C-alpha positions in Angstrom: -49.7 107.9 -63.5 -49.7 106.4 -60.0 -47.4 107.8 -57.4 -46.2 105.6 -54.6 -44.1 108.2 -52.8 -44.8 111.6 -51.3 -44.1 113.6 -54.5 -46.7 116.0 -55.6 -47.9 115.4 -59.1 -49.8 118.2 -60.8 -51.7 117.9 -64.1 -52.3 121.0 -66.3 -56.1 121.6 -66.0 -56.5 125.3 -66.8 -59.7 125.8 -68.7 -60.2 122.1 -69.0 -63.8 122.2 -67.6 -64.8 124.5 -70.5 -63.0 122.2 -72.9 -64.7 119.2 -71.5 -68.1 120.8 -71.9 -67.5 121.4 -75.6 -65.8 118.2 -76.8 -67.0 115.7 -74.1 -63.6 114.5 -73.0 -63.1 112.0 -70.3 -60.9 112.4 -67.3 -59.6 109.6 -65.2 -58.3 110.4 -61.8 -55.5 108.3 -60.1 -54.6 109.6 -56.7 -53.3 113.2 -57.2 -52.8 112.8 -60.9 -55.3 113.8 -63.6 -54.9 112.3 -67.0 -56.8 114.2 -69.7 -57.4 112.8 -73.1 -58.4 114.9 -76.1 -58.1 118.4 -74.6 -55.5 120.9 -75.4 -54.8 121.8 -71.8 -51.3 123.1 -72.1 -51.8 126.5 -73.6 -53.6 128.1 -70.6 -52.7 126.2 -67.5 -52.8 129.3 -65.4 -56.4 130.2 -66.3 -58.3 130.3 -63.0 -55.2 130.9 -61.0 -56.3 133.2 -58.2 -53.6 135.9 -58.4 -54.0 138.5 -55.7 -51.7 140.8 -53.8 -51.2 137.9 -51.4 -48.3 135.5 -51.8 -48.5 132.5 -54.1 -48.2 128.9 -53.0 -45.4 126.7 -54.2 -47.7 125.0 -56.6 -48.8 128.3 -58.0 -45.2 129.4 -58.7 -44.4 126.0 -60.2 -47.5 126.3 -62.5 -46.4 129.8 -63.7 -42.8 128.6 -64.3 -44.0 125.5 -66.2 -46.4 127.7 -68.3 -43.5 129.9 -69.3 -41.3 127.0 -70.1 -43.9 125.3 -72.3 -45.1 128.4 -74.2 -42.8 131.3 -75.1 -45.9 133.6 -75.6 -46.8 133.0 -72.0 -43.5 134.1 -70.4 -44.4 137.8 -69.9 -47.8 136.9 -68.5 -46.4 134.3 -66.1 -43.7 136.6 -64.9 -46.2 139.4 -64.3 -48.4 137.1 -62.1 -45.6 136.5 -59.6 -45.7 139.1 -56.8 -42.6 141.3 -56.6 -41.9 140.0 -53.1 -41.6 136.5 -54.5 -39.4 137.3 -57.4 -36.5 137.7 -55.0 -34.9 140.3 -57.3 -35.2 138.2 -60.4 -35.4 140.3 -63.6 -37.6 139.5 -66.5 -34.7 139.1 -69.0 -33.1 136.5 -66.8 -36.5 134.7 -66.3 -37.0 134.7 -70.0 -33.5 133.3 -70.8 -33.8 130.6 -68.1 -37.2 129.5 -69.4 -35.9 129.4 -73.0 -33.1 127.0 -72.0 -35.4 124.7 -70.2 -37.9 124.9 -73.1 -35.2 123.6 -75.5 -34.5 120.7 -73.1 -38.2 119.9 -72.7 -38.6 119.7 -76.5 -36.4 116.6 -76.5 -39.1 114.8 -74.5 -42.1 116.0 -76.4 -45.1 117.8 -74.8 -45.2 117.9 -71.0 -48.6 117.3 -69.5 -47.9 117.5 -65.8 -45.2 118.3 -63.2 -44.2 117.0 -59.8 -42.5 118.4 -56.8 -39.8 115.9 -55.8 -40.0 114.3 -52.5 -37.2 114.7 -50.0 -35.4 111.5 -51.1 -35.5 112.2 -54.8 -34.5 115.8 -54.1 -31.5 114.8 -52.0 -30.5 112.3 -54.7 -30.7 115.1 -57.4 -28.5 117.5 -55.5 -26.1 114.7 -54.7 -25.8 114.0 -58.5 -24.9 117.7 -59.0 -22.2 117.4 -56.4 -21.1 114.0 -57.7 -17.5 115.1 -58.5 -15.5 114.5 -55.4 -13.0 117.3 -55.7 -12.3 119.5 -52.7 -11.7 122.5 -55.0 -15.3 122.5 -56.3 -18.2 124.4 -54.6 -21.3 122.5 -53.5 -24.9 123.4 -54.5 -25.9 123.2 -50.9 -24.8 126.8 -50.4 -28.0 127.9 -52.1 -30.1 127.1 -49.1 -33.4 125.4 -48.8 -34.7 124.5 -52.3 -37.5 122.4 -53.7 -37.2 120.7 -57.1 -39.9 120.7 -59.7 -39.8 118.2 -62.6 -41.8 118.2 -65.8 -43.6 115.0 -66.6 -44.6 113.5 -70.0 -47.2 110.8 -70.4 -45.9 110.2 -73.9 -42.1 110.7 -73.6 -40.5 110.4 -77.0 -37.0 110.4 -75.4 -37.2 108.9 -71.9 -33.4 108.5 -71.8 -32.9 112.3 -72.1 -32.2 114.1 -68.8 -35.2 115.2 -66.8 -36.2 118.8 -67.1 -36.1 120.4 -63.6 -36.0 123.8 -61.9 -35.9 124.9 -58.3 -38.1 127.0 -56.0 -36.6 128.6 -52.9 -38.0 128.5 -49.4 -37.5 131.9 -47.7 -38.8 132.1 -44.1 -42.6 131.5 -44.3 -43.0 131.8 -48.1 -41.8 130.3 -51.4 -39.9 132.5 -53.8 -38.1 132.3 -57.1 -34.6 131.0 -56.5 -33.1 134.2 -58.0 -29.4 133.7 -57.0 -29.5 130.0 -58.1 -30.9 131.0 -61.5 -28.5 134.0 -62.0 -25.5 131.8 -61.2 -26.8 129.0 -63.3 -27.0 131.3 -66.3 -23.5 132.6 -65.6 -22.1 129.1 -65.6 -24.2 128.3 -68.7 -22.9 131.4 -70.5 -19.3 130.6 -69.7 -19.3 127.1 -71.0 -21.2 128.1 -74.2 -18.6 130.9 -74.7 -16.0 128.2 -74.6 -17.8 126.3 -77.4 -18.3 129.6 -79.3 -14.5 130.3 -79.2 -13.9 126.8 -80.6 -16.5 127.1 -83.4 -15.1 130.5 -84.4 -11.5 129.3 -84.3 -10.7 132.1 -81.9 -7.5 130.8 -80.4 -6.7 133.9 -78.5 -10.1 133.9 -76.9 -9.9 130.2 -76.1 -6.4 130.6 -74.6 -7.8 133.3 -72.2 -10.6 130.9 -71.1 -8.4 127.9 -70.4 -5.5 129.9 -68.9 -6.7 129.8 -65.3 -6.4 126.0 -65.0 -2.6 126.1 -65.8 -0.6 127.8 -63.1 2.6 125.7 -63.1 5.8 127.2 -64.4 5.9 124.6 -67.2 2.9 126.3 -68.8 4.5 129.1 -70.7 2.2 131.3 -72.8 3.3 129.4 -75.9 2.3 126.1 -74.3 -1.2 127.4 -73.4 -1.7 128.8 -76.8 -0.6 125.4 -78.3 -3.3 123.8 -76.1 -6.0 126.1 -77.3 -5.0 125.6 -80.9 -5.0 121.8 -80.4 -8.5 121.8 -78.8 -9.9 123.9 -81.7 -8.3 121.6 -84.3 -9.6 118.5 -82.5 -13.1 119.8 -82.5 -12.8 120.7 -86.2 -11.6 117.3 -87.2 -13.3 114.9 -84.8 -16.5 116.5 -83.5 -19.2 115.9 -86.1 -22.1 117.5 -84.2 -22.9 121.2 -84.3 -22.7 122.9 -80.9 -26.4 123.7 -81.3 -27.1 120.0 -81.0 -25.0 119.4 -77.9 -27.3 117.9 -75.2 -27.5 119.8 -71.9 -27.5 117.1 -69.2 -27.1 119.2 -66.0 -27.7 122.9 -65.4 -26.9 124.3 -62.0 -24.8 127.2 -60.6 -21.9 124.9 -59.6 -21.9 122.3 -62.4 -23.0 122.3 -66.1 -22.7 119.2 -68.2 -23.0 118.8 -71.9 -23.0 115.6 -74.0 -21.5 115.7 -77.5 -23.3 112.9 -79.3 -21.0 112.3 -82.3 -17.2 112.3 -82.0 -14.8 110.4 -84.2 -12.3 108.1 -82.6 -8.5 108.7 -83.0 -8.4 106.5 -86.1 -11.7 108.0 -87.4 -13.2 104.4 -87.7 -15.8 104.7 -85.0 -18.1 107.2 -83.4 -18.7 107.8 -79.7 -20.1 110.4 -77.4 -18.2 112.5 -74.9 -19.2 114.9 -72.1 -17.8 118.4 -71.2 -18.3 119.7 -67.7 -18.0 123.0 -66.1 -17.3 123.3 -62.3 -17.5 126.3 -60.0 -14.3 126.3 -57.9 -14.0 127.6 -54.4 -12.0 130.6 -55.5 -15.0 131.6 -57.7 -13.4 130.7 -61.0 -14.8 128.2 -63.5 -13.0 125.0 -64.5 -13.9 123.3 -67.8 -13.3 119.6 -67.8 -13.0 118.7 -71.4 -11.0 115.5 -72.1 -9.3 116.0 -75.4 -7.2 113.0 -76.2 -3.6 113.0 -77.3 -3.5 111.8 -80.9 -0.1 111.0 -82.2 0.9 109.6 -85.6 3.4 106.8 -86.1 6.8 107.3 -84.6 10.0 105.6 -85.6 13.3 105.0 -83.9 16.0 107.4 -84.9 19.8 107.0 -84.7 22.1 109.9 -85.6 19.2 111.8 -87.2 18.3 109.0 -89.6 15.2 106.8 -89.7 16.4 103.4 -88.6 13.7 101.1 -87.2 9.9 100.8 -87.4 7.9 99.4 -84.5 6.4 96.0 -85.2 8.6 95.3 -88.2 10.9 92.2 -88.4 14.6 92.5 -88.7 17.5 90.0 -89.0 20.3 90.2 -86.6 22.6 91.5 -89.4 20.2 94.2 -90.2 20.0 95.4 -86.6 23.8 95.4 -86.3 24.1 97.3 -89.6 21.4 99.9 -88.7 22.1 100.4 -85.0 25.4 98.7 -84.2 26.6 95.7 -82.2 25.0 95.8 -78.7 27.1 95.9 -75.5 24.9 93.2 -73.9 22.7 90.6 -75.5 20.2 88.9 -73.1 17.5 86.3 -73.7 14.1 85.8 -72.3 11.4 83.3 -73.3 10.6 84.2 -76.9 12.6 87.5 -77.1 16.0 89.0 -77.2 17.1 92.1 -75.4 19.8 94.2 -77.0 21.5 96.8 -74.7 23.5 99.7 -76.1 25.0 102.7 -74.5 21.9 104.8 -73.6 19.3 102.5 -75.4 17.7 99.1 -75.2 15.8 97.2 -78.0 13.5 94.3 -77.4 12.6 91.9 -80.2 10.3 88.9 -80.3 12.2 86.0 -81.8 10.9 83.2 -84.0 13.6 80.6 -84.3 13.1 79.0 -80.9 16.8 79.0 -80.0 17.5 79.5 -76.3 20.7 81.6 -76.5 20.9 82.8 -80.1 18.7 84.6 -82.6 18.6 85.2 -86.3 15.6 87.5 -86.6 13.0 89.2 -84.5 10.0 91.6 -84.5 10.8 95.0 -82.8 8.3 95.3 -79.9 9.9 98.0 -77.7 12.6 100.7 -77.5 13.8 102.4 -74.4 16.1 105.5 -74.7 18.0 106.9 -71.6 20.7 109.5 -71.2 22.0 109.6 -74.7 22.0 112.1 -77.5 22.6 109.6 -80.4 19.1 108.1 -80.3 15.6 109.7 -80.4 12.0 108.8 -81.1 10.9 110.6 -84.2 12.8 113.8 -85.1 11.7 115.8 -82.0 11.7 113.6 -78.9 15.0 113.2 -77.2 16.7 112.8 -73.8 17.2 116.1 -72.0 14.3 118.0 -73.6 12.2 120.0 -71.2 8.6 119.2 -70.5 7.6 122.6 -71.9 9.2 121.7 -75.2 7.3 118.4 -75.1 4.0 120.1 -74.6 4.7 122.3 -77.6 4.8 119.1 -79.7 2.0 117.2 -77.9 0.0 120.0 -76.0 -2.3 117.6 -74.1 0.3 115.1 -73.0 0.1 116.4 -69.4 -3.6 115.5 -69.4 -2.8 111.8 -70.0 0.1 111.4 -67.6 2.6 111.9 -70.4 1.4 108.7 -72.2 -0.2 108.1 -75.5 -0.5 105.4 -78.2 -0.6 104.9 -82.0 -1.3 102.1 -84.4 0.8 101.4 -87.5 -0.7 98.3 -89.0 1.7 96.0 -87.2 0.5 96.6 -83.7 -0.4 99.3 -81.1 2.4 101.1 -79.3 2.6 103.3 -76.2 4.8 106.3 -75.9 5.8 107.3 -72.4 8.3 109.6 -70.6 10.1 110.0 -67.3 11.4 113.3 -66.0 13.9 114.5 -63.5 13.1 117.0 -60.7 13.7 119.9 -63.2 11.2 118.6 -65.8 13.8 117.3 -68.2 13.2 114.0 -70.0 15.4 111.2 -68.6 13.7 108.2 -70.3 11.6 107.6 -73.3 9.9 104.3 -73.9 8.0 103.1 -77.0 6.5 99.7 -76.4 3.8 97.5 -77.7 0.4 97.1 -76.0 -0.1 93.4 -75.3 -3.8 92.4 -75.3 
């Protein structure tokens, strides 16, 4: 492992000399890196560490942390070897939990055999990636002072695409210390987002409602709307997320941002599988915001007149059928390949097939626009004049998609969208085909 930057690369030697004497292993040294073959040098990497009442070097602290991450049995010993003055108030229980989380992340790569302290350029890039979301409401990791970043290295990485395993060490005046506040706050953020997943797994809608409530402060978000959102999220995970939360992949762990990847999620039509991320952000007011994109999934909608199903999107109708089902339009207009029928409060658009310029005998229904009329509706529940809160009780996540969503019915894909007045009442509903 040849380093061409100023990162420090440390191999785990421990009692390797003793091991070499017994099994005649060969070590090859490249720069600052020692590659050891045939020796089990992971178990006791702190052997020979000269722990005294004096302060530890940064490398010593890194070694102790790595030892605790790689071997659960070594956590207590590693913690005990860190002088009280360099723990910075960090408790054993928090140290243990933090190492346990990193150990699980490390297992995805295999067995670490060295670590490196990131150079200034890599360190800056790492912290910039944590602050990557450009939102003025989010706190920056820079508030945690002067930190160095340690990364575990794997000569035989079984999953090189997995996120690197990293932790930080703080610089405090003339010595290096455990980054206690950084670790405490990281665990707080980690616990919060995992509590969110727990509420979903348990189907605890009341608990989930409490967690998401802080992000909805507008008057349109009545308690019933927030409850409907919580219920929708839980139902979405139950139907579409095929991976247990234990198998969610932790991509970023920091005090200000935690990112999980969910590897197996069914598409809206359940015909394909994709991955999605869920992020937690620490906001400037001290609260957490969970960014979890849960799509609006709507079933097929039909055009309704006077409470009766009348027209199906994508279906073909003759002129006489349209006149019988909906009535004679006030205005009939023609565009290239289509006819536009305007009624009081509603407009239909049909693709025509006969090629006539100013007449039509049949057409395929491609869009419906309803405006200011109580006679027509989309489905049984979507009508002009309904309030946005009523809409969100039907489609709880519509506000997250700019009040737009789509469905497929075998004859095409159609988008449902809304317009509102200043009081949040629906003034226009459009159901139109997506043209590829």
